[in-house]
N, C-alpha and C positions, 0 to 999 in steps of 0.2 A: 510659868506659865508650863512650864515642861516640866516642874513635880503632878500637874496634875496629867498630860501627856500620857508619865508611866505611871501615876497611878489609879486614872479608868480602868485599864486593861485589868489591874490583878483585882478592881472592885466588879469589874463583871464576870469574872471568872470563880472568886465566891459568892457572888450570886446566881452562877448559872449552874452548877449541880441541880439542883430542883426551882425551879422558877413559877413556886402560888403566884396567888393572883398580887401581893402586895411586893412582893420583892419584886413584879414584874411592872408597874407601875414606881417605883422607887428609882430601879434601874436606869426605865424609860423619861422619870423627872432627873437623876442625877446627869443619862448622856444629854439631853437637850438644855439643860442648865447651862451646860460644859460649853458644847455646840452652838449656845445659841450668845453666850459671852465671849467665844471666840470669834464669834462674825461678824457682832456687832464693831460698831467705832466705839472710840475709848468714855467719851462721855455718858453712851446708851449701855453701857455691861450690864448695867442692873439690871436694867429694860429687856435688854437681849434674853438676858439668862433666866426673866420671869417668862418668857415668852415661850422660848428656847423647854424648859418645865413645862412650860403647859400642854405642849407638841407634844413633846414628847409621853405625856401620861396619856396624852388620848393617843398616839399612836400604837402602843402599850396594851389599850385596853383594846383596839382594833385588831390588835395581831392575839392578845390575850392568851394567858396558860390553857392548860387543858379545860375544859368545860366540867366534866363530872365530882363532886368532888372527894375530894382522897388522891385523885389522880395527879400527874406532874409530870409537865414537858421537861426530857431529859436527851443529850447530844451525846453521841459520840465520840469515839478520836477521829473522825472522819468529817465530822460534821453534819451529819445526820440527824434528826427533833425524832424522837417517838414517842410514847407515852405508855408510863407505869404507872404501878399506887406507889406513893409519895414516901 
């Protein structure tokens, strides 16, 4: 479990440079699955991961990437988000 806590931020940083619609959904699914598995009981970890992954994809779709084709959200060093060409 500790490996996952160290791996998830690295994965998030790798995918956060330019978030396309697919990357946003993948990151939401992975993050949701990790959180779902972490908060569920020992016998229900798989079910918790599946529910968490579904919730993560739904949340990432609602937050969503930039709506225009060829546009992506970027985040600067202060954590501010802006839209620019991919």
